[in-house]
C-alpha positions as CSV (number, residue, x, y, z in Angstrom):
1,M,-117.0,-67.9,-85.5
2,D,-113.4,-68.9,-84.5
3,T,-113.5,-70.2,-81.0
4,R,-110.5,-72.0,-79.5
5,I,-111.3,-74.7,-76.9
6,P,-108.4,-75.4,-74.6
7,Q,-107.4,-79.1,-74.2
8,Y,-107.0,-78.8,-70.4
9,L,-109.0,-76.7,-68.0
10,D,-105.9,-75.0,-66.5
11,E,-104.1,-74.5,-69.8
12,P,-102.5,-71.0,-69.8
13,E,-103.1,-68.5,-72.5
14,R,-100.4,-68.5,-75.2
15,Y,-99.0,-65.9,-77.5
16,F,-97.2,-67.6,-80.4
17,I,-95.6,-70.5,-78.4
18,F,-95.0,-68.5,-75.2
19,T,-97.1,-68.1,-72.0
20,P,-97.4,-64.4,-70.9
21,D,-94.5,-64.7,-68.3
22,E,-92.3,-66.5,-70.9
23,L,-93.1,-63.8,-73.5
24,V,-91.9,-61.0,-71.1
25,V,-88.8,-63.0,-70.2
26,V,-87.9,-63.3,-73.9
27,V,-89.0,-59.9,-75.3
28,V,-87.5,-57.6,-72.6
29,P,-83.8,-58.8,-72.9
30,L,-84.2,-59.0,-76.7
31,G,-85.6,-55.5,-77.0
32,I,-83.1,-53.8,-74.6
33,L,-80.0,-55.6,-75.8
34,T,-81.0,-55.0,-79.5
35,I,-81.1,-51.3,-78.8
36,V,-78.0,-51.2,-76.6
37,A,-75.7,-53.8,-78.1
38,N,-76.6,-56.2,-80.9
39,F,-79.6,-58.3,-82.0
40,L,-77.7,-61.6,-81.7
41,I,-76.7,-60.8,-78.1
42,G,-80.2,-59.9,-77.3
43,L,-81.5,-63.1,-78.9
44,A,-79.0,-65.2,-77.0
45,A,-79.9,-63.5,-73.7
46,G,-83.6,-63.8,-74.3
47,L,-83.4,-67.5,-75.2
48,T,-81.1,-68.2,-72.2
49,A,-83.6,-66.4,-69.9
50,F,-86.5,-68.4,-71.5
51,W,-84.6,-71.7,-70.9
52,L,-83.9,-70.8,-67.3
53,L,-87.5,-69.8,-66.6
54,R,-88.7,-73.1,-68.1
55,R,-86.2,-75.0,-66.0
56,L,-87.4,-73.2,-62.9
57,K,-91.0,-73.8,-63.7
58,K,-90.4,-77.5,-64.4
59,G,-88.7,-78.0,-61.1
60,G,-91.7,-76.9,-59.1
61,S,-93.3,-73.7,-58.1
62,L,-91.9,-70.2,-58.4
63,T,-91.1,-70.2,-54.6
64,R,-87.7,-71.6,-55.7
65,L,-87.2,-68.4,-57.6
66,L,-88.0,-66.3,-54.5
67,W,-85.6,-68.5,-52.5
68,L,-82.9,-67.9,-55.0
69,M,-83.6,-64.1,-55.1
70,F,-83.3,-64.0,-51.2
71,W,-79.9,-65.6,-51.3
72,I,-78.4,-63.8,-54.3
73,L,-79.9,-60.3,-54.5
74,P,-79.1,-57.6,-52.0
75,Y,-81.2,-57.2,-48.9
76,E,-82.8,-54.0,-50.0
77,V,-84.3,-55.5,-53.2
78,M,-86.4,-58.1,-51.4
79,G,-87.5,-55.8,-48.6
80,L,-88.5,-58.6,-46.2
81,K,-89.2,-57.2,-42.8
82,R,-89.5,-60.3,-40.6
83,T,-86.6,-62.3,-41.9
84,P,-82.9,-61.4,-41.2
85,P,-80.8,-60.4,-44.2
86,A,-79.1,-63.3,-46.0
87,Q,-75.6,-61.9,-45.2
88,H,-76.3,-62.3,-41.4
89,R,-77.3,-65.9,-41.6
90,L,-74.4,-67.1,-39.5
91,M,-75.3,-64.7,-36.6
92,V,-78.9,-66.1,-36.4
93,G,-78.2,-69.7,-35.7
């Protein structure tokens, strides 16, 4: 019987060397850009996205990513009902 015992109680499940969210961040750009453009471009985009996600995760929780999405993406993407759109931030204060 081959049973793996995690070293820490809250250790995430891993596929190869990636956690599930990291695997998605690497495979999606790699797959799409391999079909559309070139394998090397897809590999570079996947590794860049992986590096950015690791950097965001190291800096704290993923609420920083939500904060970044609020300020960068258009208002319709976030769909927040109780907060004003980011482009109207000067009118609120």
